[in-house]
C-alpha positions in Angstrom: 11.8 -0.7 7.4 14.6 0.5 6.2 16.0 2.7 3.3 18.9 3.1 0.6 20.0 5.1 -1.8 16.7 5.9 -2.5 15.1 2.3 -2.1 13.1 1.4 0.9 13.0 -2.5 2.5 9.7 -3.2 4.5 8.6 -5.9 6.2 5.5 -7.5 8.1 5.8 -10.9 10.3 1.6 -12.3 10.0 0.7 -13.1 13.4 -1.3 -16.9 13.8 -3.8 -15.0 16.2 -4.4 -11.5 14.8 -7.1 -12.0 12.3 -9.7 -9.7 14.3 -8.5 -6.7 11.6 -7.8 -7.7 7.7 -5.4 -6.1 5.9 -3.1 -4.6 9.2 -0.4 -5.8 8.6 -0.1 -4.4 5.0 -1.7 -1.3 6.2 1.5 -0.6 8.9 4.0 -1.4 6.2 1.7 1.0 3.3 1.8 3.8 6.1 5.5 3.4 7.3 6.1 3.7 3.4 4.0 7.0 2.8 6.2 8.4 6.0 9.6 7.5 4.7 8.6 8.8 1.1 7.5 12.0 2.6 10.1 12.1 4.9 12.8 11.5 2.5 11.5 13.6 -1.1 12.1 16.9 -2.3 9.1 19.2 -2.6 9.6 18.9 -6.1 9.4 15.0 -5.4 5.9 15.7 -3.1 4.3 17.6 -5.7 4.9 15.1 -8.6 3.9 12.4 -6.7 0.8 14.4 -5.2 -0.4 15.0 -8.6 0.2 11.4 -9.3 -1.7 10.0 -6.5 -4.3 12.4 -7.2 -4.7 11.2 -11.0 -4.4 7.8 -10.0 -6.4 7.1 -6.9 -9.4 9.5 -8.2 -12.5 9.2 -5.7 -10.6 7.1 -4.1 -8.1 8.7 -2.0 -10.5 8.9 0.8 -11.2 5.5 0.8 -7.7 4.5 1.5 -7.0 7.5 3.5 -9.1 5.8 6.0 -6.2 2.6 6.4 -3.4 4.8 5.5 -3.7 7.5 7.4 0.1 8.6 6.4 -1.3 9.1 2.7 -2.0 12.5 3.7 1.7 13.0 4.5 2.1 12.6 0.3 -1.3 13.9 -0.5 -2.6 17.1 1.3 -6.0 17.2 2.4 -7.0 19.8 0.0 -7.2 17.3 -3.1 -9.3 14.8 -1.7 -12.3 17.6 -0.6 -15.5 17.8 -2.6 -15.3 14.2 -3.5 -18.0 11.7 -3.3 -18.3 9.4 0.0 -18.0 5.9 -1.5 -19.5 4.5 1.5 -22.5 2.5 -0.5 -20.0 0.9 -2.1 -20.8 -2.6 -1.3 -18.5 -5.2 -0.1 -17.2 -6.9 -2.9 -16.7 -4.1 -5.0 -15.4 -1.9 -1.9 -12.1 -5.4 -2.2 -11.7 -4.7 -5.8 -11.3 -1.6 -5.3 -9.3 -1.5 -1.9 -6.6 -3.6 -4.1 -6.9 -1.8 -7.1 -6.1 1.7 -5.1 -3.1 -0.3 -2.9 -2.1 -1.3 -7.3 -2.1 1.9 -7.8 -0.4 3.6 -4.9 2.4 1.4 -5.4 2.7 1.8 -9.0 3.2 5.6 -8.6 5.7 5.7 -5.8 7.2 3.4 -7.1 8.2 4.8 -10.1 10.3 7.4 -8.2 11.9 4.8 -5.8 12.5 1.2 -5.5 10.2 -1.0 -2.9 11.6 -4.7 -1.2 8.3 -6.2 0.7 9.3 -8.9 2.7 5.7 -10.5 4.6 6.7 -13.4 7.3 4.4 -16.3 8.2 2.2 -15.7 5.5 0.0 -18.4 6.5 -1.3 -16.6 9.2 -2.3 -14.2 6.6 -5.8 -13.3 6.1 -7.8 -13.9 3.0 -8.1 -10.2 2.3 -4.5 -9.4 3.0 -3.5 -12.7 0.9 -5.9 -11.2 -1.9 -4.4 -8.1 -1.8 -0.6 -9.5 -1.8 -1.6 -11.4 -5.0 -3.1 -8.3 -6.8 0.0 -6.2 -5.5 2.3 -8.7 -7.0 0.5 -9.2 -10.6 0.6 -5.3 -11.2 3.8 -5.2 -10.6 5.6 -8.3 -12.6 7.9 -7.4 -14.4 8.8 -4.0 -12.8 12.5 -3.6 -12.2 11.6 -1.4 -8.7 9.4 -3.4 -6.8 10.4 -6.8 -5.1 8.7 -9.3 -2.4 9.7 -11.8 -0.7 7.2 -14.4 1.2 8.5 -16.7 3.8 5.7 -19.1 5.5 6.4 -22.4 7.4 6.0 -25.6 5.3 4.1 -27.5 8.1 2.0 -24.7 8.5 -0.3 -24.6 5.4 
């Protein structure tokens, strides 16, 4: 993670033998983004982003917070209290929901700062991570504040 002039540069490297925990690399990148933004933002920016995230993520805050514990630095725990538990959602709905929630999170954060991602060795990424990356790229198409770079080895695909 690097930060310069209100822009965050984040990177992750996928590992050939690390398919045990889907979304682990992307979760780590987003946790770093949440931590850094919370550290760098002014109190008024934090209030604005907390309100925007609460509105954008709604009941999904608890779901995405399970994957992104650092989200609590941006959205106080009291904002999500009393929300329904979505653990009864099916696997397919859960995967679609998670892609939507990550996309909404990125949209809200990138409205306050620029974000650049570098994902290396994507040929080793798990299916859930690749679907999430695809969803993030699609949801930010045309955005001037989000940039993606994906690297892979031609001989490994």
